[in-house]
C-alpha positions in Angstrom: -11.5 -1.8 -24.7 -12.1 -1.2 -20.9 -9.5 -1.2 -18.2 -9.9 -1.7 -14.5 -8.1 0.7 -12.3 -5.5 -0.6 -9.9 -4.9 1.6 -6.8 -1.3 1.7 -5.8 -0.3 3.7 -2.8 1.6 3.7 0.4 -0.9 3.1 3.2 -0.1 6.6 4.5 -2.5 9.1 6.2 -4.6 11.2 4.0 -5.3 10.4 0.3 -3.3 7.2 0.4 -5.5 5.4 3.0 -8.7 7.0 1.5 -7.8 5.6 -1.9 -7.3 2.1 -0.5 -10.6 2.2 1.5 -12.6 3.4 -1.5 -11.0 0.7 -3.7 -12.1 -1.9 -1.1 -15.6 -0.5 -1.0 -16.0 -0.4 -4.8 -14.3 -3.7 -5.6 -11.2 -2.3 -7.2 -7.8 -4.1 -6.7 -5.5 -2.2 -4.4 -1.8 -2.6 -3.6 -0.2 -1.1 -0.5 3.6 -0.5 -0.8 5.2 -0.5 2.6 8.3 1.2 3.9 8.6 -1.4 6.7 8.8 -5.2 7.1 5.6 -7.1 6.2 5.1 -7.7 9.9 4.9 -4.0 10.8 1.9 -2.1 9.4 2.6 1.6 9.5 0.7 3.6 10.5 -0.7 1.0 12.9 -4.2 2.5 12.7 -4.4 1.3 9.1 -3.9 -2.4 10.1 -7.5 -3.4 9.5 -7.5 -1.8 6.1 -4.2 -3.5 5.2 -5.6 -6.9 6.3 -8.6 -6.4 3.9 -6.3 -5.5 1.1 -4.7 -8.9 1.2 -7.8 -10.4 -0.4 -8.3 -7.6 -2.9 -4.8 -6.8 -4.2 -2.1 -7.1 -1.6 0.8 -5.6 0.3 4.3 -5.3 -1.1 7.6 -4.5 0.6 11.2 -5.1 -0.2 12.2 -4.9 3.5 12.8 -8.0 5.6 10.6 -8.8 8.6 11.3 -6.6 11.6 12.3 -3.6 9.5 10.9 -0.5 11.2 9.3 2.3 9.2 12.3 4.6 9.4 12.4 7.8 7.3 15.1 6.5 5.0 12.9 3.6 3.8 10.2 5.8 2.3 12.1 7.2 -0.7 12.8 3.6 -1.7 9.1 2.7 -1.2 8.1 5.7 -3.3 10.2 4.5 -6.2 8.3 1.2 -6.2 5.0 3.0 -6.2 6.1 5.2 -9.1 7.4 2.1 -11.0 4.0 0.4 -10.7 1.9 3.3 -11.9 0.9 4.1 -15.4 -0.5 7.5 -14.7 
């Protein structure tokens, strides 16, 4: 039995964005879990990658449109990431 990896991360700087970019490059599904509203990609420099992810996985947030990426949103985002991960 083979399994296809699903990349789940938070679109953050460092390993997060690299994992999403490599997933896109190699055809793996990738989910970005956001600590903001769907209309606010944070960090903004990752907007192009986030747009590409829509066709190869997606973006998830529990925040309403207009929610800014304030520090208190990220622990909640991290619990969603943890809940979606097997390993």
